[in-house]
C-alpha positions, 0 to 999 in steps of 0.5 A, spaced: 174 552 769 174 558 763 179 556 758 177 561 753 184 564 752 190 563 747 196 559 749 201 556 744 201 549 746 207 546 743 213 545 747 218 550 747 225 549 749 229 555 752 236 556 755 237 559 762 244 561 761 250 562 767 253 569 769 259 571 772 260 577 776 267 580 773 267 584 779 263 585 785 264 592 789 260 593 796 259 600 797 255 600 803 250 597 807 242 600 807 238 601 813 234 595 810 240 590 811 241 590 803 248 592 801 249 597 795 254 594 790 257 595 783 258 589 779 259 587 772 254 581 770 257 577 764 253 572 760 255 566 758 253 561 752 252 555 757 247 554 762 241 550 764 235 548 759 228 549 760 222 546 756 215 549 757 209 546 755 203 551 756 196 548 759 189 550 760 187 547 767 191 551 772 196 546 773 203 548 774 208 543 775 216 542 775 218 535 771 221 531 774 220 534 781 226 536 785 227 531 791 226 535 798 224 541 794 216 543 795 213 547 790 212 553 794 220 553 795 221 551 787 223 558 784 221 556 777 214 554 780 214 560 784 216 564 777 210 561 773 205 562 779 207 569 780 206 571 772 200 567 772 197 572 778 200 578 775 196 576 768 190 575 773 188 568 769 188 562 774 187 557 768 193 558 766 198 552 767 205 549 765 209 543 765 216 545 766 222 540 765 228 542 767 235 540 765 240 542 770 247 543 768 249 549 773 252 548 780 247 549 785 250 555 790 255 556 785 254 564 784 253 563 777 246 565 777 243 558 776 236 559 780 235 566 778 236 564 770 231 559 771 226 563 774 227 568 768 227 563 763 220 561 766 218 568 766 220 570 759 218 563 756 211 563 759 210 570 757 211 568 750 207 561 751 201 564 754 201 570 749 201 575 755 205 581 751 208 583 757 214 588 756 221 587 758 220 592 764 214 589 767 217 582 767 224 585 770 219 588 775 216 581 777 223 578 777 226 582 782 220 579 787 224 573 786 231 575 787 236 581 785 239 577 780 233 575 776 232 582 772 239 581 768 237 574 765 230 577 764 233 583 760 238 579 757 244 583 756 251 583 759 250 589 764 253 594 769 249 593 775 248 597 781 243 598 787 242 591 790 244 589 782 237 590 779 239 597 776 242 595 770 246 599 764 247 594 758 255 594 756 259 591 751 265 586 753 270 582 749 267 575 748 272 572 751 272 564 754 272 562 761 274 556 765 269 556 771 271 551 777 266 549 783 270 547 789 267 541 793 263 546 798 257 550 799 257 557 801 252 560 806 251 567 802 248 570 808 254 569 813 259 572 808 255 578 808 254 578 815 262 577 816 265 583 820 271 582 816 267 584 809 269 590 806 263 595 805 266 601 803 269 601 796 269 607 793 263 608 787 266 608 780 263 610 774 262 606 767 267 609 763 273 609 767 272 602 769 272 600 761 278 605 760 284 602 763 281 601 770 279 594 770 286 592 774 283 595 780 277 590 779 276 585 785 270 581 789 269 584 795 267 578 798 273 574 796 277 575 802 271 573 807 270 566 802 277 565 802 278 565 810 271 561 811 272 556 805 279 553 804 277 549 798 275 555 795 282 559 797 286 552 794 282 553 787 283 560 787 291 559 788 291 553 783 287 557 777 292 564 779 298 560 775 294 561 769 292 569 770 287 572 774 283 568 778 276 571 781 270 569 785 264 570 782 258 573 787 259 570 793 261 563 790 263 557 791 265 558 783 271 561 781 273 563 774 279 565 769 278 569 763 282 567 756 282 570 749 281 563 746 277 557 747 284 553 746 287 556 751 281 555 756 281 548 754 288 547 756 287 549 763 280 545 763 284 539 762 289 540 767 284 542 773 285 538 780 281 532 781 274 532 784 273 539 782 267 540 777 265 546 772 265 548 765 268 552 759 264 557 756 264 563 752 262 570 754 256 573 750 253 580 750 246 578 748 243 572 752 242 565 748 235 566 751 233 572 747 237 569 741 233 563 741 226 567 742 228 571 736 229 565 732 222 562 734 
C-alpha cells in the first residue's frame, strides 16, 4: 500500500459540543418528504470528546467499538470513510476514541457533532486542506445538523437546517434535562397533529423583541406521545420558560448566571439526567483547533 503522503501522527483530542434549538418552526413539507424549517442553533461549551490518531494503513476504527453498532452504522466511522473517499487516498486511516457525555437521541446533536469533529479534525490530521464549505457539504451527506457543527458558529438555520447564517446570542447558561424515554423522530414528523404552517420570519425581528413568539412546533406532539417529557417540561417551567430541543427528548431552561442554573440543577427530579452548560457563539472545537 502506498503511504507516500503527509499526516500528523500525534493524537489530537478535540471537543464535540452540544447544541440546542432555541426555537424550531416548521414552515411546510417538501415534495421529497423533508420539512422546511427555521431554527436557532445555540452551541454549548459541553459535549463529547474525540481523540483522533491518524494512520497510514487504511484502517479506520472506533475505540472502543460501540456495542451492537456495526461500523457501517457508526456515524464517526462513516464520517472518516466519507472524508477519505473524497480525498481519494485509500491508505488514509485513523483510530477514533470517543468519550460519550451527551445523551443519545436527546436532540442535542451528539452524533452529528461527533461526525463534524471527525471531519474537521481529520482534515487537519490528514493535511487535506479542505475548506469549511467543502467539509460542510460532506457533512450534509451524513445529516442535516452536521454542517452547523462543521461551521462552528451559533446560527440561524433554514431549509432543512443546512442553510446557516451566523448570529450572536447572549452567552447565557442552560439547564438541559433528559427524561427517561427515547423519542422516535420519524413518528413525530409523521404525526397528523404536527404544525406545518408556521409563518416564516426574518432574522432581524426575531432578535428585536419577537423572541416571545418562539416555540418548538414539535413540542405538543412530543408532549402527547411521551408523558415523561410533558412532566419534565412542567417541572422546569416553574423556573422560567422551558422548551424542547429538536424533537427531544431533552428539554432546557435558560438562565443569565451559572449560579441560577446550578440552583435549578440541584433540585431536578430523581431519575432525570442532563447537564449544565454555557451558551457560546464560537464552537469549542474551532477554539481548540486555533490553539493547535
